[in-house]
C-alpha positions in Angstrom: 0.0 0.0 0.0 1.4 3.4 -1.0 0.4 6.7 0.3 -0.3 9.4 -2.3 1.6 12.7 -2.2 -1.5 14.7 -1.0 -1.8 12.5 2.1 1.9 12.8 2.8 1.9 16.6 2.4 -1.2 16.9 4.6 0.4 14.7 7.3 3.7 16.6 7.4 1.8 19.9 7.3 -0.2 18.9 10.4 2.9 17.6 12.1 4.8 20.9 11.5 1.8 22.9 12.7 1.7 20.8 15.9 5.4 21.4 16.6 5.0 25.1 15.9 2.1 25.4 18.4 4.1 23.4 21.0 7.0 25.8 20.6 4.7 28.8 21.0 3.1 27.3 24.1 6.5 26.6 25.6 7.5 30.2 24.9 4.4 31.5 26.7 4.9 29.1 29.6 8.6 30.1 29.9 7.7 33.8 30.0 5.1 33.2 32.7 7.5 31.1 34.8 10.2 33.7 34.6 7.7 36.4 35.5 6.5 34.5 38.6 10.1 33.6 39.7 11.2 37.2 39.2 8.3 38.5 41.2 9.0 36.0 44.0 12.7 37.0 44.1 11.8 40.7 44.2 9.4 40.3 47.0 11.8 37.9 48.8 9.1 35.2 48.9 10.6 31.8 49.8 9.5 28.2 49.3 7.4 29.0 46.2 6.5 26.1 43.8 5.8 26.1 40.1 4.8 22.7 38.8 5.1 21.9 35.1 2.7 19.1 34.2 2.2 17.4 30.9 2.1 14.1 29.0 5.3 12.3 27.9 6.9 14.0 24.9 5.2 17.4 25.4 8.4 19.3 26.0 8.6 19.6 29.8 12.3 18.9 29.9 13.0 21.3 27.1 10.9 23.9 28.8 12.7 23.4 32.1 16.2 23.6 30.7 15.5 26.6 28.5 13.8 28.4 31.3 16.7 27.6 33.6 19.2 29.2 31.1 16.9 32.2 30.3 16.5 33.0 33.9 20.3 33.3 34.3 20.5 35.5 31.2 17.7 37.9 32.3 19.1 38.1 35.8 22.5 39.2 34.3 20.9 41.8 32.2 18.8 43.3 35.0 21.4 42.9 37.8 21.6 46.1 39.9 23.9 44.7 42.5 26.9 42.4 42.8 24.9 39.4 44.0 24.8 36.4 41.7 21.7 34.3 41.2 21.9 31.1 43.1 20.1 28.7 40.8 20.4 24.9 40.5 19.1 22.3 38.0 18.5 19.0 39.7 18.4 15.9 37.5 18.0 12.3 38.6 19.5 10.5 35.6 23.2 10.0 35.0 22.8 10.5 31.2 20.9 13.8 31.7 23.5 15.0 34.2 26.2 14.6 31.7 24.3 16.4 28.9 23.2 19.3 31.2 26.7 19.7 32.6 28.1 19.9 29.1 25.4 22.5 28.1 26.1 24.6 31.3 29.8 24.5 30.4 29.3 25.6 26.8 26.9 28.4 27.9 29.4 29.7 30.4 27.3 29.0 33.4 29.8 26.7 35.1 32.6 29.2 34.7 30.5 32.1 36.1 28.4 30.3 38.8 30.2 27.1 39.5 28.4 23.7 39.6 24.8 24.5 38.7 23.7 21.0 37.7 23.6 18.0 40.1 21.7 15.0 41.3 19.2 15.7 44.1 21.3 13.7 46.7 24.4 15.6 45.8 22.5 18.9 46.1 21.0 17.9 49.5 24.4 16.8 50.8 26.1 20.0 49.7 23.6 22.7 50.7 22.0 23.8 54.0 19.1 25.9 55.2 21.7 28.4 56.4 22.9 29.0 52.8 19.8 28.8 50.7 19.6 29.0 46.9 17.2 31.4 45.1 15.7 28.9 42.6 15.8 25.2 42.1 14.6 23.5 38.9 13.9 19.8 39.4 13.5 17.7 36.2 11.4 14.6 36.5 10.6 15.5 40.2 7.9 12.8 40.4 10.8 10.2 40.3 12.2 11.5 43.6 9.6 9.6 45.5 9.7 6.4 43.5 13.2 5.2 43.1 13.9 3.0 46.1 17.2 3.9 47.8 17.2 7.2 45.9 13.8 8.4 47.3 13.6 11.6 49.2 
């Protein structure tokens, strides 16, 4: 059975439109998240939570990582004092840690801010309530309660 060219063009057109809409939705979500985080930082509100929910493959990880980087960029642009943003990306998978560490290195985040990507256990063991961070992004946070010896 062979698909005709019209069906193929229609299929790929719908696929491209779906991706375009997903990108636009992510951009809107990123802007809203950055706005809410910025407002909380300005008001010195602590222990705030933004939860990103969606089906598998909808771009939650892409949204998280791009928002993480964009927050650093915007903070640098608007910085009125000498304080650096204390922001961490917590990832539970070894493969993702490697990728995110490489990205942070290439984007200059590691050089400027030090280690900004870690596993949750590493983060917990190296941070205290006496020296809090400003923002924590947790990718695949639902796994923190489900992975046996790695549960929190």
